[in-house]
PLY file of the C-alpha trace (Angstrom):
ply
format ascii 1.0
element vertex 493
property float x
property float y
property float z
element edge 492
property int vertex1
property int vertex2
end_header
19.08 -10.32 -7.92
16.38 -10.70 -10.84
13.32 -10.64 -8.77
14.03 -7.68 -7.18
11.59 -5.00 -7.61
13.59 -1.97 -10.06
16.44 -0.90 -8.55
15.18 0.07 -5.23
17.39 -0.21 -2.05
17.55 -0.89 1.98
20.50 -0.03 3.42
21.62 -2.32 6.03
23.69 -0.21 9.11
25.20 -1.64 11.83
26.25 0.43 15.06
29.09 -0.65 17.56
32.00 1.85 19.32
35.90 2.39 19.31
36.45 0.85 22.54
36.48 -2.58 21.53
39.43 -2.30 19.14
40.60 -2.59 15.86
40.38 -6.81 15.62
36.50 -6.37 17.19
35.56 -3.71 14.77
36.70 -5.52 11.75
34.79 -8.85 13.21
31.67 -6.76 13.48
31.95 -5.40 9.94
32.37 -8.97 8.75
29.39 -10.27 10.60
27.36 -7.89 9.62
28.24 -7.66 6.17
27.25 -11.83 5.96
23.93 -10.78 7.69
23.52 -8.42 4.63
23.83 -10.78 1.74
21.55 -13.29 3.40
18.97 -10.97 3.62
19.72 -9.61 0.49
19.21 -13.25 -1.01
16.14 -14.18 1.08
12.88 -14.72 -1.40
11.17 -12.87 0.59
12.39 -9.50 0.38
11.46 -7.74 -2.71
14.46 -5.28 -2.86
18.06 -5.07 -2.86
19.63 -4.86 0.61
23.10 -3.03 0.49
26.11 -3.65 3.50
27.13 -0.21 4.68
30.02 -0.11 6.62
29.98 -0.20 10.70
29.13 3.11 12.64
30.84 4.02 15.04
30.95 7.88 15.80
28.08 10.61 15.43
29.35 12.19 12.12
29.51 8.98 10.50
26.13 8.14 11.62
24.74 11.50 10.74
26.38 11.13 7.09
25.19 7.70 6.56
21.42 9.03 7.27
22.15 11.99 5.19
23.18 9.82 2.33
20.18 8.24 2.61
17.95 11.06 2.53
19.58 11.95 -0.71
19.90 8.24 -2.41
16.42 7.90 -4.64
16.63 4.20 -5.06
16.93 4.26 -0.72
13.60 3.42 0.41
14.50 2.83 4.10
17.31 1.90 6.50
17.60 -1.64 8.64
19.35 -0.70 11.94
21.42 -3.49 14.16
23.64 -3.25 17.11
25.97 -5.97 16.72
28.05 -4.88 19.75
27.33 -2.07 22.27
26.56 1.24 20.34
25.93 4.80 22.93
23.16 5.72 21.47
23.86 9.86 22.12
26.14 9.10 19.24
22.96 8.08 16.87
20.69 11.58 18.01
22.26 13.67 15.04
21.55 11.12 12.03
18.21 10.01 13.74
17.09 13.76 13.93
17.51 14.20 10.03
16.73 10.72 8.79
13.40 11.19 6.50
13.24 7.28 4.91
11.40 4.33 7.16
13.21 2.83 9.71
13.55 -0.93 11.08
15.06 -1.83 14.12
16.35 -5.59 14.04
17.11 -7.25 16.88
19.05 -10.37 16.60
22.52 -11.78 17.02
25.38 -12.86 14.62
25.21 -16.44 16.68
22.16 -18.22 17.19
22.83 -20.35 19.69
25.27 -19.83 23.05
28.37 -21.74 22.51
28.20 -22.65 26.36
31.62 -24.83 26.91
33.51 -22.34 24.74
31.84 -18.65 25.88
34.53 -16.24 27.30
34.35 -12.37 27.88
35.49 -12.32 24.06
32.81 -13.90 23.06
30.49 -11.78 25.18
31.62 -8.86 24.57
31.39 -9.36 20.32
27.94 -10.62 20.75
25.91 -7.70 23.04
22.98 -7.26 20.84
20.80 -7.69 23.57
22.91 -4.75 25.58
23.38 -2.73 22.10
19.99 -2.84 20.94
17.96 -2.32 24.01
20.37 1.20 24.16
19.35 2.44 20.87
15.31 0.98 21.30
15.80 3.79 24.67
16.72 6.65 22.01
14.32 6.39 19.24
11.55 6.06 22.15
12.71 8.99 23.63
13.11 10.61 20.25
9.71 9.40 19.16
10.92 8.09 16.26
8.39 5.60 14.14
9.90 2.17 13.45
9.24 -1.51 13.18
11.58 -3.98 15.57
11.82 -7.07 14.70
13.28 -9.59 16.54
14.42 -13.20 15.89
17.25 -14.80 14.30
18.23 -13.70 10.74
18.29 -17.15 9.10
15.08 -17.50 10.11
12.05 -17.25 7.79
9.69 -15.81 10.30
12.14 -12.89 10.42
13.05 -12.32 6.86
9.30 -12.13 6.06
8.63 -9.33 8.56
11.49 -7.44 7.10
10.13 -7.81 3.69
6.47 -6.97 4.80
8.49 -3.94 6.07
10.56 -3.45 2.66
6.83 -3.28 0.55
5.54 -0.79 3.41
8.56 0.94 2.59
8.04 0.62 -0.90
4.72 2.20 -0.57
5.89 4.85 1.50
8.35 6.20 -1.32
5.64 6.07 -3.73
3.29 8.53 -1.72
5.68 11.09 -1.16
5.50 11.82 -5.10
2.55 10.88 -6.17
0.52 12.75 -8.69
-2.80 12.40 -7.91
-5.78 13.48 -11.19
-8.95 14.68 -10.40
-11.08 14.62 -14.15
-14.09 16.98 -12.41
-14.53 17.57 -8.65
-16.03 15.24 -5.85
-19.43 13.97 -6.51
-22.15 16.57 -4.70
-23.34 16.45 -1.87
-21.31 13.44 -0.86
-19.46 13.69 2.52
-17.03 11.34 2.66
-14.92 11.31 -0.62
-13.99 15.06 0.20
-11.01 15.52 2.08
-8.34 18.52 2.70
-5.79 18.13 -0.22
-3.49 20.51 1.24
-2.75 18.53 3.95
-2.57 15.66 2.21
0.20 16.93 0.55
2.06 18.59 3.65
1.90 15.19 5.14
1.59 12.30 2.30
3.39 13.72 -0.41
0.02 13.58 -2.40
-0.15 16.26 -5.43
-3.77 16.20 -6.12
-4.83 18.64 -9.21
-7.42 19.04 -10.70
-8.54 19.18 -14.88
-11.76 19.53 -16.52
-13.45 17.10 -18.19
-12.92 18.72 -21.42
-8.78 18.19 -21.06
-9.51 15.00 -21.15
-11.77 15.09 -24.26
-9.23 16.87 -26.01
-6.94 13.85 -25.62
-9.64 11.20 -26.55
-10.78 13.10 -29.61
-6.65 13.07 -30.46
-6.82 8.87 -31.03
-6.95 7.39 -34.29
-8.32 4.00 -35.70
-5.28 2.99 -35.98
-4.81 3.19 -32.08
-8.14 1.49 -31.58
-7.70 -1.15 -33.56
-5.01 -1.89 -31.92
-6.26 -1.89 -28.16
-9.18 -4.09 -29.72
-6.99 -6.74 -30.57
-5.19 -7.21 -26.98
-8.90 -7.00 -25.69
-9.53 -10.09 -28.19
-6.29 -11.99 -27.43
-6.49 -11.56 -23.50
-10.13 -11.66 -22.82
-13.41 -13.47 -23.63
-15.18 -11.12 -25.82
-19.16 -11.61 -24.69
-20.54 -8.85 -26.44
-22.13 -8.03 -30.13
-21.78 -4.46 -29.17
-17.90 -3.53 -30.61
-18.65 -0.24 -31.24
-19.00 0.81 -27.43
-16.16 -1.20 -26.96
-14.17 0.42 -29.59
-14.94 3.81 -27.74
-13.80 2.56 -24.46
-10.37 1.32 -26.16
-10.80 5.34 -27.32
-10.72 6.29 -23.39
-8.50 4.36 -22.60
-5.48 5.66 -24.90
-6.48 9.12 -24.75
-6.26 8.83 -20.65
-3.45 7.02 -20.51
-1.87 9.39 -22.38
-2.59 12.40 -20.60
-2.12 10.62 -17.28
1.72 9.89 -18.40
2.25 13.51 -20.11
2.29 14.63 -16.38
3.39 12.04 -14.78
-0.10 11.18 -13.02
-0.21 7.83 -10.93
-3.57 7.85 -10.39
-7.30 9.56 -11.11
-10.82 10.01 -10.39
-13.80 10.12 -12.87
-17.40 11.32 -11.61
-20.63 10.40 -13.65
-21.80 13.48 -12.89
-19.18 15.58 -14.78
-18.94 13.55 -18.20
-19.23 16.52 -20.23
-17.45 15.61 -24.35
-17.39 12.05 -22.92
-20.16 9.43 -24.74
-19.79 6.83 -21.87
-18.34 6.70 -18.25
-15.17 5.26 -18.49
-15.50 1.84 -16.92
-13.40 -0.86 -19.07
-10.88 2.32 -19.89
-10.53 2.59 -16.13
-10.20 -0.80 -15.55
-7.59 -1.46 -17.87
-5.66 1.12 -16.46
-5.68 -0.43 -13.08
-4.51 -3.23 -14.55
-1.50 -1.63 -15.57
-0.93 -0.24 -12.25
-2.65 3.51 -12.00
-4.84 4.09 -8.95
-8.40 4.66 -9.35
-11.12 6.21 -7.20
-14.74 6.48 -8.21
-16.75 9.93 -7.71
-13.61 11.86 -6.99
-12.37 9.95 -4.35
-8.92 10.97 -4.69
-7.89 9.51 -1.19
-8.85 6.07 -2.56
-7.79 6.09 -5.46
-4.23 7.24 -3.89
-4.21 4.38 -1.49
-4.97 1.58 -4.01
-1.93 2.90 -6.53
0.26 3.19 -3.32
-0.85 -0.66 -2.19
-0.41 -1.86 -5.58
3.04 -0.83 -5.87
3.40 -2.75 -2.10
2.36 -5.83 -3.63
4.27 -5.85 -7.08
5.04 -9.82 -7.76
2.77 -11.10 -5.15
-0.06 -13.49 -5.94
-3.81 -12.00 -5.63
-4.49 -8.70 -6.55
-5.77 -4.79 -6.02
-8.41 -3.20 -6.43
-10.63 -0.18 -6.00
-13.81 -1.96 -4.41
-17.19 -0.33 -2.70
-19.42 -2.04 -0.10
-22.76 -2.71 -2.05
-25.21 -4.80 -0.59
-25.47 -6.74 2.38
-26.81 -10.82 2.68
-28.56 -11.22 5.71
-29.11 -15.17 5.78
-28.36 -15.87 9.36
-26.51 -18.86 8.42
-23.61 -16.84 6.53
-24.09 -13.11 6.81
-21.84 -11.52 4.49
-21.77 -8.68 1.82
-21.79 -8.15 -1.87
-19.15 -5.55 -3.06
-18.62 -4.17 -6.63
-19.08 -0.70 -8.64
-21.02 -0.16 -11.25
-18.00 -0.93 -13.73
-14.43 0.01 -12.41
-13.18 -3.02 -10.43
-9.66 -4.21 -11.18
-9.17 -7.43 -13.10
-5.92 -8.29 -11.08
-8.50 -9.69 -9.05
-10.63 -11.68 -11.03
-10.80 -15.51 -10.40
-10.98 -16.20 -13.95
-10.24 -14.63 -17.47
-12.61 -11.75 -17.57
-15.19 -10.92 -19.97
-16.33 -7.80 -21.56
-19.81 -6.84 -21.54
-21.64 -4.03 -22.48
-24.92 -2.81 -20.81
-27.18 0.37 -20.19
-25.69 1.60 -16.51
-29.04 3.65 -15.53
-27.13 6.37 -13.96
-25.59 9.76 -15.65
-27.41 9.86 -18.78
-24.86 8.19 -21.26
-24.42 5.69 -23.85
-24.12 1.73 -22.51
-20.49 1.29 -21.83
-18.24 -1.67 -21.91
-16.64 -3.24 -19.12
-15.20 -6.63 -17.32
-17.46 -9.01 -15.73
-15.78 -11.44 -13.01
-16.16 -13.09 -9.66
-13.26 -12.75 -7.19
-11.91 -16.32 -6.23
-12.36 -17.73 -2.85
-9.81 -16.48 0.12
-8.59 -14.07 2.19
-8.22 -10.29 1.25
-7.90 -6.91 3.15
-10.39 -3.93 2.68
-9.02 -0.79 3.59
-9.90 2.70 3.47
-9.04 6.31 4.42
-10.78 9.05 5.68
-10.52 12.60 6.52
-10.98 13.24 10.15
-10.10 16.86 10.36
-6.79 17.66 11.18
-6.00 13.75 10.32
-6.60 10.85 8.60
-7.89 7.67 9.45
-6.85 4.40 7.88
-9.61 1.73 8.94
-8.54 -1.74 7.93
-11.17 -5.16 7.83
-9.69 -8.96 7.20
-12.11 -10.57 5.63
-12.74 -14.17 3.93
-14.06 -13.98 0.01
-16.38 -17.11 -0.91
-18.47 -18.01 -3.69
-21.86 -16.53 -4.09
-24.74 -17.72 -6.17
-25.10 -17.20 -9.85
-25.53 -13.72 -10.49
-27.06 -13.79 -14.26
-28.74 -10.48 -14.31
-25.56 -8.40 -12.41
-23.38 -7.36 -15.01
-20.29 -5.80 -12.71
-17.31 -7.29 -11.04
-18.13 -8.51 -8.01
-17.11 -9.89 -4.82
-18.79 -11.97 -1.65
-17.75 -11.90 1.22
-17.87 -12.14 5.58
-15.73 -9.48 7.23
-13.98 -10.23 10.74
-15.06 -10.95 12.96
-18.50 -11.36 11.35
-20.58 -9.18 9.69
-22.63 -7.67 12.81
-19.62 -6.72 14.67
-17.82 -5.73 11.32
-20.06 -3.25 10.19
-20.77 -1.89 13.41
-17.17 -1.07 13.91
-16.90 -0.12 10.59
-19.46 2.52 10.99
-18.58 3.75 14.40
-15.28 4.35 13.03
-16.84 6.49 10.07
-15.34 4.01 7.18
-16.02 4.67 3.87
-18.21 3.14 1.12
-15.12 2.99 -0.82
-12.04 1.06 -0.16
-8.83 -0.84 -1.50
-9.19 -3.90 -1.82
-5.90 -7.07 -1.75
-5.82 -10.37 -2.05
-2.30 -10.16 -2.28
-1.59 -8.14 1.34
-2.32 -8.14 5.13
-2.87 -6.00 7.68
1.02 -6.02 9.34
1.90 -4.28 5.80
-1.17 -1.53 6.00
-0.31 -1.16 10.23
3.43 -0.85 8.91
2.53 2.17 6.10
0.64 3.65 8.74
3.39 4.04 11.14
5.54 5.43 8.32
3.57 8.06 7.19
1.92 9.16 10.93
-1.69 7.89 9.73
-4.23 6.85 12.66
-4.69 3.38 12.27
-7.62 1.46 13.02
-7.65 -2.85 13.12
-11.18 -4.30 12.85
-10.64 -8.18 12.64
-11.61 -11.15 15.17
-10.17 -9.63 18.52
-12.73 -6.63 17.65
-14.93 -6.03 20.84
-17.93 -3.21 20.42
-16.97 -1.64 23.83
-13.53 -1.75 23.60
-13.35 -0.26 19.92
-15.49 2.59 21.20
-12.80 2.98 23.69
-9.93 2.96 21.45
-11.59 5.45 18.91
-11.72 8.11 22.27
-8.34 7.83 23.35
-7.15 8.30 19.45
-9.28 11.60 19.60
-7.71 12.78 22.63
-4.07 11.58 21.15
-4.35 12.91 17.62
-6.50 16.39 18.80
-3.57 17.13 21.67
-0.95 16.54 18.97
-2.78 18.76 16.35
0 1
1 2
2 3
3 4
4 5
5 6
6 7
7 8
8 9
9 10
10 11
11 12
12 13
13 14
14 15
15 16
16 17
17 18
18 19
19 20
20 21
21 22
22 23
23 24
24 25
25 26
26 27
27 28
28 29
29 30
30 31
31 32
32 33
33 34
34 35
35 36
36 37
37 38
38 39
39 40
40 41
41 42
42 43
43 44
44 45
45 46
46 47
47 48
48 49
49 50
50 51
51 52
52 53
53 54
54 55
55 56
56 57
57 58
58 59
59 60
60 61
61 62
62 63
63 64
64 65
65 66
66 67
67 68
68 69
69 70
70 71
71 72
72 73
73 74
74 75
75 76
76 77
77 78
78 79
79 80
80 81
81 82
82 83
83 84
84 85
85 86
86 87
87 88
88 89
89 90
90 91
91 92
92 93
93 94
94 95
95 96
96 97
97 98
98 99
99 100
100 101
101 102
102 103
103 104
104 105
105 106
106 107
107 108
108 109
109 110
110 111
111 112
112 113
113 114
114 115
115 116
116 117
117 118
118 119
119 120
120 121
121 122
122 123
123 124
124 125
125 126
126 127
127 128
128 129
129 130
130 131
131 132
132 133
133 134
134 135
135 136
136 137
137 138
138 139
139 140
140 141
141 142
142 143
143 144
144 145
145 146
146 147
147 148
148 149
149 150
150 151
151 152
152 153
153 154
154 155
155 156
156 157
157 158
158 159
159 160
160 161
161 162
162 163
163 164
164 165
165 166
166 167
167 168
168 169
169 170
170 171
171 172
172 173
173 174
174 175
175 176
176 177
177 178
178 179
179 180
180 181
181 182
182 183
183 184
184 185
185 186
186 187
187 188
188 189
189 190
190 191
191 192
192 193
193 194
194 195
195 196
196 197
197 198
198 199
199 200
200 201
201 202
202 203
203 204
204 205
205 206
206 207
207 208
208 209
209 210
210 211
211 212
212 213
213 214
214 215
215 216
216 217
217 218
218 219
219 220
220 221
221 222
222 223
223 224
224 225
225 226
226 227
227 228
228 229
229 230
230 231
231 232
232 233
233 234
234 235
235 236
236 237
237 238
238 239
239 240
240 241
241 242
242 243
243 244
244 245
245 246
246 247
247 248
248 249
249 250
250 251
251 252
252 253
253 254
254 255
255 256
256 257
257 258
258 259
259 260
260 261
261 262
262 263
263 264
264 265
265 266
266 267
267 268
268 269
269 270
270 271
271 272
272 273
273 274
274 275
275 276
276 277
277 278
278 279
279 280
280 281
281 282
282 283
283 284
284 285
285 286
286 287
287 288
288 289
289 290
290 291
291 292
292 293
293 294
294 295
295 296
296 297
297 298
298 299
299 300
300 301
301 302
302 303
303 304
304 305
305 306
306 307
307 308
308 309
309 310
310 311
311 312
312 313
313 314
314 315
315 316
316 317
317 318
318 319
319 320
320 321
321 322
322 323
323 324
324 325
325 326
326 327
327 328
328 329
329 330
330 331
331 332
332 333
333 334
334 335
335 336
336 337
337 338
338 339
339 340
340 341
341 342
342 343
343 344
344 345
345 346
346 347
347 348
348 349
349 350
350 351
351 352
352 353
353 354
354 355
355 356
356 357
357 358
358 359
359 360
360 361
361 362
362 363
363 364
364 365
365 366
366 367
367 368
368 369
369 370
370 371
371 372
372 373
373 374
374 375
375 376
376 377
377 378
378 379
379 380
380 381
381 382
382 383
383 384
384 385
385 386
386 387
387 388
388 389
389 390
390 391
391 392
392 393
393 394
394 395
395 396
396 397
397 398
398 399
399 400
400 401
401 402
402 403
403 404
404 405
405 406
406 407
407 408
408 409
409 410
410 411
411 412
412 413
413 414
414 415
415 416
416 417
417 418
418 419
419 420
420 421
421 422
422 423
423 424
424 425
425 426
426 427
427 428
428 429
429 430
430 431
431 432
432 433
433 434
434 435
435 436
436 437
437 438
438 439
439 440
440 441
441 442
442 443
443 444
444 445
445 446
446 447
447 448
448 449
449 450
450 451
451 452
452 453
453 454
454 455
455 456
456 457
457 458
458 459
459 460
460 461
461 462
462 463
463 464
464 465
465 466
466 467
467 468
468 469
469 470
470 471
471 472
472 473
473 474
474 475
475 476
476 477
477 478
478 479
479 480
480 481
481 482
482 483
483 484
484 485
485 486
486 487
487 488
488 489
489 490
490 491
491 492
């Protein structure tokens, strides 16, 4: 239990009915508790799995759903029908449930006891029967849920439950997420815009504006002694590859003032904009990178959607190998031997995705008209990752996800930024073509800890349109999918 994330829980709820009699229900309860304890001990499941006594009536089901709604540490419910639970009993509870739902389609015994099986065994082990009844009512009620099929002791089943659980943590974070915008969106840029009222209504995000002057006041209040403390952290944890220490000290000053401001108002994500830097000597570079390393979400040029997505994906990936960062698709390498994308940003890439200990460097930015900012410079290690983005389609948001393979770049001696070179699935030609057709932003949230299943689970929980570009993508079929999605979602509006 020491490796579980904070105090978060998912509840394990088993359905049955009174017709089986007291002895059978005792066995159902006992079997369910064994499964719940096994899942709770599973390494792949990052939160506590809490057993709840079997439910057999509409009132019991309603009450357990109501309790889950009001328990802040409960991030979701796992349901299983050990026997047969008439599904009309579930209508009231499912109607009010506002936590993510996973339907585990399993059974207590892995194998049929061929020589001993009798009607008592059949009456007790009716998951193939009961789960189909439960599945019907969820479909009839149009309830978003994840269905996991398989034996509860199998690692693959536990891994899928763990993925859903991490998505539920992201959903939980989304519902109370506060995002701070320092300045507005970059002027005349379209894709960073969006409906902030709708985002709060659907996703739970509180997106607030603060003038850069509010941040400047917090930064100016930072003492030299506080800066000395952060500088000691820099020297201990990173390579100091510059003699321009005053420029580094100023980033430390921004970091302290920025973190203090965010924490004062409980913001977990923020945006900046190099067009709105009044009163700051540098664009927050190293400061933004350090705060992302500490778990804050970030979006450049006022892109609050990606800022929120970075924060949510960081919550989802806590404790996993890999990292998560704000990212931007920058320039292409069109060598036919391996067409690829060089992704980076001017400054703000999170060091959790660094291949080795990041170096701190100071260089002129060439944009924004400010002093040369300090920043981390590093490569991203080779391996698999995902590139995800959110765009506002007018009336709905669309999540686009593209798996990528990070490859080793050539030397980049004159490019002083953090960077990753990758090949998108299925290849650059189709991947970029599909991304453009889907309206994908140049800003993304990149992760080497999560895969597409995590993101699809999250999208279903919050009701986002989900578009995947992967090895199976065919442009003709992809166009049809986008057109069909427009029909479906416009009908819902």
